[in-house]
N, C-alpha and C positions, 0 to 999 in steps of 0.2 A: 523575488525568489519563487523558483517554481517547486513545488512539493509534489511527488506521487505517492501512490500507496501500494501496501504490497498485499494484504489479504483479501480474499473475497467472502462475501457473506451475503446470504439473500438479502433484499432490500427490506422486506419486512420482519425478516429475523434479526434485522438490525437497525431498528429504530434506534439504535444501539449506541455504538461507541461514539463518542464525539472524537473523532480525529478529522483529519482532512477530508475533503471530499474531491472526486476527481474532477479535472477541470471538463471533460467531455460529458456531454449530457447523455440521459438514457443508458448509462451503463450501470448495471448491478452494483450496489454499493459496495465500495471497498473500504476496510477499515485499517487503522494504526499506522503504521510508520510511513516512511517517506517515500519509498521508491519503487521500482517495477517490481512485480513478483518474483520470486527467485527460488528456482532451483539454480538460478543465477541469484536471486535476492529475498531470502526469507520465507519461503512459503512452507517448507518441510524440515522436519528435524531428520537428521541422517538415521536411518535404520528404521523409520516409522511410516515409510510409505505402504506397506503393506497393511498397515493397521488405521490407515487414515479414515476418519469419519467426516461426513458433511453435514452441515446443519440444513434441516428443513423445516417446511412451516406446514401444519395440518389442522384445520378447524380453528386456526386463529392461535395456535401454539406450535412452539418449537421444539425440535428433538433432534436426532443424529440418525443416518442410515450409514452403512457400509458401501464399499465400492460396487456391490450387487444390489443395491437397492432395498437390503434388509435393514429393518430398523432395529437399532442397538441401543439406542436410548430415547422411552418414548416422550412423544411431544407434550411435555407438561410446563414449559418454560413461557415467559412472556417475550424473550428475546434469547437469540444465541450466535456466538461468534464462531470464528473457524478456530480449529486447533492449532496452537503454536507451542513447542517444548512440551506437549503432551498433556496441555491445559487447555479449555476454551472456557471464554466468559459466557455466564449465563445470566438472564434476568427473570427475577420474581418480584411481583408487584412493580415497584418503581426503583429497586435496587439491584445492583449487579455483583455476582460471585464468580466462582470459578468450578469447574467439573474436571475430574479427571477422563481418561478414555474408556474407564468403565462406567460412565455416567454418575459415578458419586460426586456430591458436592462436597468439595475438600477445601472451599474457602465460602463461608457464607455470605449471601448477598446483604451488603451493607454499606456499597459504595455508590454514589451517582453516576460517576463516569469511570470506565477502565479502559486501559491498552493492553494489548497483548503481551505475552511474556516474551521477553528479549534478554538474553544473556542472564537468566536465572532471576529476572525481575519485572515486575509489571509496575507502570504508571497508575495511580489511582486518585480519585478525586472525592473529596465531600463537600458538599455544599454546592452553591451557584444554581441556576435557572435556565430551564430549556436547552441545557448542554453548555452553558457557559459560565463562566465563574467558579468560586469555590477555591478551595486549596488542593495542591496536588503534591503527592510523596510516592513511595516506592514499597512495594510488597514483596516478599519472597514466596516460594511455593507452598508454604504451609500458612500462609496469610498473616504472617508477622510483618508489622512495619519496621521496615530496616533504614528507610530514609523518611524522618517526619514529612507530615503533610503541610507544608510551610512556604511552598512555591505557588505563584501566580497561574503557572502553566508550566507542562513538561511533557517530553516525549519520550520514547524507549531508549534503552541503551544500545549503541552500536561501537564495536571496536572499544569497548570499555568505558566510553564518555555517554551523557546523555545532555541533550539542550534541556534547560531550564530558563523560566522567565520571573524575574524579580520586579515587580514594578511594570515599567514598560521595555525593561532591556533583556536581553537574552544572553546567557553564559554558559557555561559546561560544568558539569559534577562528574566526580568518579563514584563507583559502586558503594563508596562508604559516604557518600553524602558531602564529600569535600568539594569546595568549589576550586576547581583548578584551572578555569579560564572566567576571570570576572564578568558579569553581566555589563554587557557595554554595546551589543549590537541590537539593531532595530530588529533583525530576525536572524535566525539560524537553523542549519540543516545538520543533519546527523554525518559523523565521520564515515569515510568509505575506506577499503582497505588499503587504499594508496596514502592513507594518513591524513586526507586533506577533509575540509567542510567548507561548504560555500555558506558566507554570511552577508549580512547588509548594514552598511553604515555609509551615513549621509546619503541615502537614496541611490546607493550604487552597491553592487555584488562583487565579491572576491572571495578569495579562499586562503582559510588559516591552517597551520598545523596544529597538533596536540598541545603546543605550548601557548596558544593564542596568537603566535605572530603570522602576520600577513606573507604568504609565498608567493599570491598572485594577488596585487593590489586590486581595491575594489574599484573597478573602472567600467563594468558590466552594467547595463539596464536590468538585467535579470542573470541568474545562475541556476544551477541545478547540479545536483551531486553527481561525482564522476561514476562512470559506469563502464567496464572494460576498457580503462585507460583513457576515457575521453569524458569531459565536461561540456554540457551543452549551456550556451550563452547566448544573450541578447543583446545588440547594438544596433541604435537608430531603428528601430522596429523590425530586426531581422534575427532570426536565430541562425547559429552556427555552433561550432565545436571546437574547443581547445585541448591540447595535451597538459600533463603537468607541470610545464614549465610556464604555462599560459599564452603560448602560442597558438594562435589559429591556425588549425590544420584542415577545418573545413569551413570555408568563408560565410559569415553571415548572409543567407540568402533565403531562408525559409520563412512563410509567415507564422507557423507554428512547428514545433517539432518535439521529439520525445527522445529519451535517453537511448542508448545502444544495448540491447539485450539480444544474445545469441548471434551477436554479428552483424545484426541489422536494426535499422532506426526508422522510427516512423517519421514522414515530414510532410509538411503542408505546403503546396505549390500551388499559387492561385486559391482555388476553392476546395481542392480535391488533395486527398491524403495518398501518398505511396510510400515507399521505402528505399533507403540508400545503404550502401556498406560503408565500413569505416574509412575507404578511400574518398567518400561523398560521391560516389556512383551511383545513379540511380537504379536500382535491381528489380524493383516493382513500379511500374508506371502509376503516377497520382490518377485515381479513378475511383475513390472511395470517399465516403461523404465523413466518415470519422474511422479511427482505428485504433489499436492496442498494441501491446509488444507481442512477440511469437515466444509462447510458453508450451514447452512440450511439442513442438514444432508446429504449432497452429497459432493462428492471431484472429480475433475477432473484429468484423468490419461492418460497417452501414452501408447499405445499398439499398436506395428508394426507402428510407426510414426503417429498414429491416436490418436485424443482425444476423450474420452468418459467419463463415469460418475459411480461410485460405491457408495453403500450405506457402511454405518458403520461396515457391517459384511464382506464387501470386496465382496459381490455380483455387478455383473454388473447391473447397473441401466438404464443406456443409451449407446447404443451401441457406440464402437470406431469409429467413421467415420468422425470426424471434423480435419481440418487442425490446429484449434487452438482453445481454449475454456478459459473461465473465471468462476470464481464462482458464484453460485447463489445469488441472492439479491431481495428482493421482488418478488420471487417466479420465475424469470427468470434469465438467464444466456446468456451471451455473446457467439457466436460461430462463426466460420467462415469456408468456402468451396471455392476454387477456388478463393482466393482474395475478396471474397465477404462477407459481414457480417450481421449476424442477431442474433435474440433471440429465445430461446427455453423454453417451461416450463418443469416441472418436469417429465412429461411424455415423454419428448425427442420431442415434436410436436413443430414447429414453428409457434411462435406468431408472429414475424416478419420474413417473407422468405429473404434470404440473398440477398443483394443488395450493390453496390459501386458507 
């Protein structure tokens, strides 16, 4: 099963959350859930765009700036994540808590690991070592434990259900903590708006509905969450795309692939990456060493071991000169050079010059 992540934080600000990591190297670390960033997928809360804050690192401490590069929250934290639903995870010492958009600590740092808020709840962990183990449960925005920390692993809520692991098997709970799909899967992904979730059973991936019934049988070597009506699947070493009935609409032919976002998907042909549209037509020729999704009209790509940005025609919009990069959100994108981290606007100008 292929998981992608949603929210970008500075690598140094996020020696952070233990969520999954992107499969592509040298990309500024992303936290939390499972899929491409979204105005399509989970990056922003409606109505908060103008107030969006961005984590920074200064003299080894993390704080937040606004879209103009003004420090809003002084760098006093040992780690910081992106905002989600008006809350951001922060680290003091070895423990994680949450602040609101004024920088006020509203949930005291007492957790060993956390995920961002999703549908009003955040997965939190106590115990474990080096980002693994411990027990997971969920808190609300007051910090109250609403679902006891009794699971061996957990992800955030999506479409009112969350994946949880008990022992070695994954199932799903509702927002009251009730198990609605019994733990039975080797792995499990989040539900999409189409009402489907990818799960692994007997070394194959398929798709279930909200009752736990297989709608698309487990017959794929790997699968990924549906985005824009298409699911990405792997058969016999190649990636293609299916529709909600399980019918292959783009035949498996790519060495690697990503989900559709804003009508385009990154695919690897040979050793290079380009982009296809929903018909499977190559619209940006494979020419990049690595790529990511188009967010706010731009995608970050790797050329000669450096990262830059292209527009949806494939034209270079910002020259490839960064050691790592992230997607645009709220008009800014995180980039790094020489182990220092900053933010640029869509002209490629620094809003926050690289610091560490």
